[in-house]
N, C-alpha and C positions, 0 to 999 in steps of 0.2 A: 585390403581392400583401400582406395585412397579416400584418405580423410577429407567430407563437403565440409566447408562452412556455409554458415548463413550470414548474408552480411547485407548494411543496411547501409543505404546514401541517403541523407537526411540536408535536405535542402537539396531534391534533385533535380531542379528545372535552370541550376545556376549555371555558370559558364566553366566553374571546378567541376561541377558535379558531372559537365559533359563531357569534359576531358578523362576525369575518373573513370567514368563508363567503359572507354575505350584502353588506358593504360589498364585496368583490371583484366580486362578481356585479351589481352596479349600478355599476361604474366601468370606466373604458376598457381593462380586463386580463381582463373578463367571460369574451371567448375563449381564454384559457389553456388548458392542461391540464392539471389539477390533479391532481396524491397526497398523500392524508392517510396520515399516519406519528404512530403514538404507541407507548406502551407494551405487551408485550404480550399483557397483559389485556384491552386495550382492541382488541384483531386481532378483524378478521372482524365490526365492527359498520357498519352500513352510515348512511352519514350522507348527505345533500344537496347539492348547490354547483350552486345554482340548476336548474337542468330535469333536472340527470343526480345520480343514484344512484350513487355510490362507497365501495366499501367499504376501512375503513379496515386497515392494514398494521404487521404490528411494523414500527417505528424501527432498524436497524443500521446499523454503518461504510459501508456501502456501499448505502446507501437513497437517494444524492443526485447518481447518475451523471444528465450531460444535466437536472439541474436549471438552472432560472435564478435565481430566488428563493428563500431557505429562511427562511418564518416561525417563528419560535420562541414557542409560545403557550403551552408547557404550565409544565412546573415549571422551577425556576431548576435542579435534577440533570442532568435531560434537557439542558438548553443545554449545560450543564459539558459533558457525557458525547460531545456529537454536533457542537456548534457549527464546528471545526476540520475535521472531516472533511467538513464543508459545504463548507466557504472550500476547502479541497483538492482537492474535489469542481469547485471552479472555480464554486461558487452565492454570490448575492449574500446575504448574512447578517441578518436584521433579525429583533433579540432587541425579545419584548414580556416577558419572562419575570422581568428584572432581574437576572437572572444575570451580564452582559457590562457592566455601568454601569463599573466598574474598570477593566477592560483597556485598554492603550495602542495607540491607533488606534483606537478605537473613538468616534464621534459621535454624542452627543445631536441626536433632526433635530427640528423640528416646520417643515414645509413656507410652512405657511399664516402665516408671522412672515415670511416674505420675507429680504431680505439680513441680516437684522439676526443671524444666525448664521452660522456656519461652515460652507463649502458640503464633500460629500466630492468627493473624487480617488479614481484610481488605485488610492494607496497607504491607501485606508481600508480596514479589514479589514471592517468590519461595522458595520452603522447602529442603535441604538439608538431606537425611538420613542419621543418623550418620553412620560412618566408623563402623564395624563387632568387629574389634578388641574392640575400643575404648566402643562399647556398651555393651560387654562383661566385658570387668574390669567394668567400671561404675554399671554394674549389681549387679555384687559382693558386692563390695567396698560397694554401699547403702544400704545392705541386712544388712551386716555387721556396719555398721552406727548404724543402728537401737539397735543393741544391746549394743555397746559402744563405744566411742570415739576413734580413730586412732592414736594411737602417730605416726606410723613408718609405711611406704611400700613400697614394688620397686619388681617392675616385669620385667620379660625375655618373652619377646613375642617371639616365632618360627612363621614366616609368610611362606605361600605356595606357590610355582611358579604360582598356577591360582592368586594371585591376576594380575596381572601381565597381565592376560586375555588369549584367545587361545595360542596368540602371545608364550606367557614365558611356557605355558604345551607343544608345540611341542616344543620349544627349551631344555627343560628340557628331553625331552621323548626320541628326535633324540640324545641328549647327552650321553645320556645312550647304546642308540643302538648303536652308534658310541664308543665309550669305551670298550664292549664289543667286539666288530668287530676290536678294532683298527685302528679305523680309525681316520682321522680329525675333529673335532668337530665343529658344529655352533654355535658362539659365537654372531648375530647383537642382539639380547634382553639384554643378563647379560653380555656381553664380558667377561668372565670368567669360569673355570668351575663349573658348578655348581648341576653338576650328582655328587653323593657321595661326599659331601662337603657341610658345613655348614660354611656359611659368617655372617660377619660381613659391607661388602658391595661390591658394584660389578663393574666393571671394568672399566678403562676412558672413554671408549666412549659408554657404558650402553645405551639402552634407559630406562631400567628401571633402579630406584632411591631406593634404602632401606632409604637414609636419605629426600625422599622424602615422603616415608607411614609414616617416624616413624615422621614428623612434620603433618601431616594430623592426623594419633592418635591421637597425644597429642592437635592439637588443635580441633578436635573434644569431647576428653576427659574435657577439659577446657570448653565446651561448656556446656556440660553434668553435668557436677561436681557443677561448681557455687563455691558457698561458702561452699555447705553442703560436701561435699568430699575431701580426705587429699590431696594433691599436687600428682601427679604423677611423679613417679622415675622410667625411664623406658629404658631399652635397646632392640632396635629390632634386634633381628635374621635370615637370610636368614634360614630354614632348607630346605633338600633336597625331599621334599614331591611333590604330587601334589596338596593336595586339603586341607585345614584346619588350623586354627590358633590353638598354642596350647600355655599354660601360666607357667609359673614358679614363683609363687607372695608369697613374705615375709610380713606377716603381726606382728605388736605389738600392742593392744591394750591400754589404760590408765590404765585399770586396768582387775585383774582377771576374767575370765566370762568361767562358766560351759558348757565343750564342748557338752553336750548335747544341751548347748541352739544353741551355733555356729550351729549348727549340723542342726537344725530347721531351722534356719534363713537361712543357704545353699538350702536349699530343700524347698524354694518355689516356685511359679509360675517361668515361664521359667528357670529355675535354678534343675539342678537334680544329688542330691548328693547321689554321690558309695560310697555303706559306705565298701567292699570286695576291700583288696588291691588287690586281682588277677585280679577285673575287671576296672583297674587303665584307669582312659580318655584317649582317644587317638583318632588321625585325623581320625583312621577308624572306630571307635565306634560312634564319632560323625557324620559318614557322614549323608547328609540326615533327620538328626535329626534339631529340631526347638529347642531347650534348650541348654545351655551350661551345659555338663559335669564336675560335682567337685569333685576332694580326698581332704581332708582334714587330715591335717597332723601334730600332735603338735608339736613345738619344747619343748625336754626335760629343764626342770623339770616340770611334772604334776602332783600338789598335790594331794598322794592317799588319801586322808584323804575326800578331796569338789571335787575331777575331774576338778579342774579348771585349764586355763592356761590364760594367756597375750600371747603368742608368738605362731604363727603356719605359717606353709606352705598353700600355695592350688595350687593342681596341677589340670590344668583345658583344656578339649578341646571343639574345636567345629569349625562348619561349619560355615565358613566365607562366603561361597555364599550366603549360604540359610538362615542364621542369616542374612544378608541385605538385603536379599528380603523382608521374611518376618516386618522387620522395616518398610521399604519401603510401604510396603502393609499397615500396621499399619500406616503410615502417611498419606496416601490416607484415610483412615477410620477416622481418626481423622478430615481430615481438610472436609470432608462431609459437618460438620454442617455449614459452608464457601459456601457450595453448594449443597443446601438441592434439589433441580430439577436438572436432567440430560439435556443434548440439546436436547438430542434424545430419543424421546417421543411413 
């Protein structure tokens, strides 16, 4: 008989939870029994998981009995308040909120990168599925490292409003409408104009923080990179879009390599190499895609004889929420070996 797991989504009304529901129902965990948990004000909402309509329940200390996997996809405060209750109930915790990054014994994970990072064991307290931007960067650089040693890399990462949840999306939308109708703009989340504006920081009173986001990307990349991948030189920029990360990356290899070899490396699993300049990756093109879209632009000069280069640019895009959800599901599938039998039979 196929093992049936019981899975809880804490913060079930969040943007990330919505993507998680879709990713879980497309995965080998689709047959699980799902419990949706959230703050009191979300109690009673109807959410669809696969073909089933499920009522969101108010979260509490005793919500995790008989739960095999608990995905925390809401606020950091929600995770900090209840993650130990989930552990005490015997549930495996997967944190997408960012609350447990600095907790001892908690691993940052990205199973798509194979054996390049530490695997969880029975002493692992919880798992943090790697940030989507850190994962996309590590995927591209990991493939290139198989081609030749990377001498230098630098990246500009363009981040969307959806990284700051529904509140961020709503404020961008409301600011856009307000500007077009010549009305005052709401500033509770960003404390500055984010509509039609590209920024390297938000206002002093903002609840959102690019500095915190950048620090998290750096931490997660370092955890994924280990000693294999190059040091991350990065600047994080806010882009006035609703969804999707975009990346401008400069790469220099230790030796010249044929362009065809580089293209082969960037066209592997989870990476989709775009060959036509007219189909340049974008946040719109990446929406709903499981892969990172990548375009390769050689830096002149390229040898006319050998077709080789050691310097090039990558322009890439990925669906930040979709990639985060896919990685979280892969982490749960990886953790099944530590929980071979679900509690719900």
